[in-house]
C-alpha positions, 0 to 999 in steps of 0.5 A: 426449528420448523414452520408449518406452511399451507400448501394449496393443491388444485385437483381437477374433478373426474368426469364419471364415478361418484363425481367427487373431486378426489384429494391428490394423495389418493383419499376418497372424494368425501375427504376432498373439499367440494366445489363452491356450487355444491354440485357433482364433480363438474367443477374444480376443488381446492385441497388445503394441506399443512406441510412442515418446511425447514427454516433458514439456518441462523448465522452462527459465526461472522469473520471480518477480512482482511486483517489490515496493517496500520492505515495511513490517515486519509486512506480507505479500505474495504472490509468483508464479512463472511457469515456461516451457520453452525455447520460451517455452511456459507450464508448469503443475503443476510443483513449486516450492521457495521460499527466502529469503536472510534468513528472520529478516527476511523469510520465505517460505512454500511458497505464495510468501507473504512476511512482513516481520519486521524491517528489512533487505535487500535480501533475495533471495526465490527460486523453483526448479523442476527446476533453473531459478531466478528471484528478486526482491530485497526490502528491509524498512523501518520504518513505520506501517500506518495505518487508511487503505489507499487514500487516493484511494478513502477520500476519496470519502466525505463525512465526514457519511456516515461512521460516525465522524462522531458522534465527530468532532463530539463531539471537535471543536466547530466555532465561527464567530467563537466561536459554536457551529455547529449542524447538519450541512453538506450533502454529495453523494458523491463528496466530490471533486465536490461543488459549491463551494457545498457545499464549505464550511469546515465540510465540508473541516475535518471531512474533514481530521479524518476523515482524522486519525481513520482515519490514527491507528491504528498511530501510537501511540508512532511520532510523534516528538513524542508517545506518543499516536496522531495523532487522540488527540493532536489532540483532547486538545490542543484542543477544536475549530476556531474559523472566523474571518471576518477574513482571515489568521488561522491560529494556536493558539489562541483561548481560548473558555469556558476551552478552547483552539480552533485558529483559522483564517480562512474560505477563498475559493472558490478555496482551498476548491476545492483541498481536494477531494483529497489534496494540499490536504487533506494540507496542511491536516492538516499545518498543523493539526498545526503549530499544535496543536503550539504547545499542547504545551510544545515549542520555540517559533519563532525567526529565524536560519534561511535563510528568516528570517536576520536578527534583525529578521525574523519568528519563522518558524523552528524552532531545530533539526530534533530528533526528540527535541524536534520543533518545529512546522515539524519536525512538518510536515516529518515528516508530509509526508516520511513520506507521501512515503516511505511510512513513514506508509502511507496506500495511495498506491500503490493509486491509479492510477499518474498519481494516485499520482505526483501525490500523492507529488510534492506531499508531496515538494514540501511537505516540502522547502519546510520545509527552510530553516526550521531554524536548525541541523540541517535535515532531509535532502531528502525523496524519494518511495518507493512503499512496499508496505504490504499489499494494496489494498482 
């Protein structure tokens, strides 16, 4: 499509000759518009010419990005619309209208900011410009946004350097075979690369407690087995950790000075080396929660599950996976599966893709390893989902 534009050309009259102001295209003076006073060429003349000009290319395609994973209720994300013409050229400065197919559950602002209000979906969020249309489908899921927004970066800090360190030591007393442990364990950041001589039982236990401390915000009334947040539940049930020289010790609880202490054996260098990163530390946190759950008046262990089917087998089963009365293996499964599916959000998607995949695969494997520990009503197979919980720091 072409438009005709009016071009005004200013010509300055010549001082001699026939006195006619000439057109700038070299035409004769008779073709030029005369000055208003009608006199000879002592004035200026204006020449009007019609010149064709290309119109701006229309929008042909609209692409909306990013393709978000399921969003957790209360989170926000910003979408962008890329506009191109029929030739694939990027266009800027065009008006864009944003709409949501279900604004009660997922709204979108004029700037493309989406806000998740309620579980539902998939919900279509569309961008329209000059009749062209693009969209993405987004589901909204239930979940908890914890105080950890990027678990991989979070784990780089030594617990002894954290502002919460004093609270950790006050809430959980560390003992060695019943004797209080004084002093601070040395730690050189990043935590993940500390020499194995520094990666002591005391240090990694404190890192596990630090994870629980920062994971706790938002978990109040969201954990199936308690109305408390994760960290308050842990420290109101036990007074500390008792590290034992004897091997094979992992239970709740030792009673020391009239208080309950979670008991665990000191680990070998090989085992402690696994506590540098999320897979090893998450397993320890889930085990802590398993054993400390025994300090509640919850269901005890039985046999009769696929892992221990005989009456003479060890008591290594929960009676049932009942969210209203969750046992210790149920607590482990719930934590691991919630980390895997993103409903207990700790920023796994913020890690590099290969690292995030490793974290998710480990959580799935750990969660599914407990499915055979239930006599009835075993939980479903856990799957990984990189849930969107908000922008990475």
